[in-house]
C-alpha angles and dihedrals in degrees: 000000000000096000091051090053089050091052092049090049090049089051091049091049090049091049092047090049091051092047090050092050092047091050091049091051092049092048091049091049091047092051092048092049092047091050092050093048092048091051092049093046095049099042102043113063096018094065096032093056097050111128115219130183117279117196133162151125136228142180135199141114137295120209127197105233101174148358130206105199093186095054093032093231127144116202116212133184121201133195129179148124137239150146127268139167114265088013107057116194110002143174121224133205126179143170122205140179117215112203102209097197094056102021090232116149119201127178155137127245140187124205113197121198121217091261092053099258109141138210119205120209143178121208143195126185148121146216129283091193135342094287103031134061147163137217144184111224120196123199108229099176143299148198133270112000089359097057106134093011118169135182137079144239139205119237130204113191135187125196124207091225142007116267123225120219115243095025128101105236137161113213127182118234141185125201141185122213128200131168143085136291139191113204093217096236139019 
């Protein structure tokens, strides 16, 4: 009986050895998976959400494209070009509504980089006098390297002349931009 016992013991040792090896492999795989998940979790949103300075200037023209005398709203379209950090040379288009009773200006803008990547913005602002204004622009997304962009900037703008409600005019402008941006992804 002794040899049989020795064979059974050998079998048990072999089974224990296999179980131990399987457990070690599973533990190694689990540790590797945990390390990969931790790296992805820590590197993704932390770097993508980093706000960096955004500064620039542009110039162009604004054109009155409509007037609603009942609502007291002037509709304006703007086009121009400029230079900005993280954007380089860009073109800008925007459409705004000027509420004459309150002086509130609301609009949407698109900044397009030389390579075609775009930044989409909303804005609210007002005038400080008939030829100067201000605005807060908020990045609400984009395309290419600006997909998922966030942040905002302050605008100060100067017009070459005073516009008159109800008339179709084209007026030159210059503006300065300063704020922060996150590109959305790296």
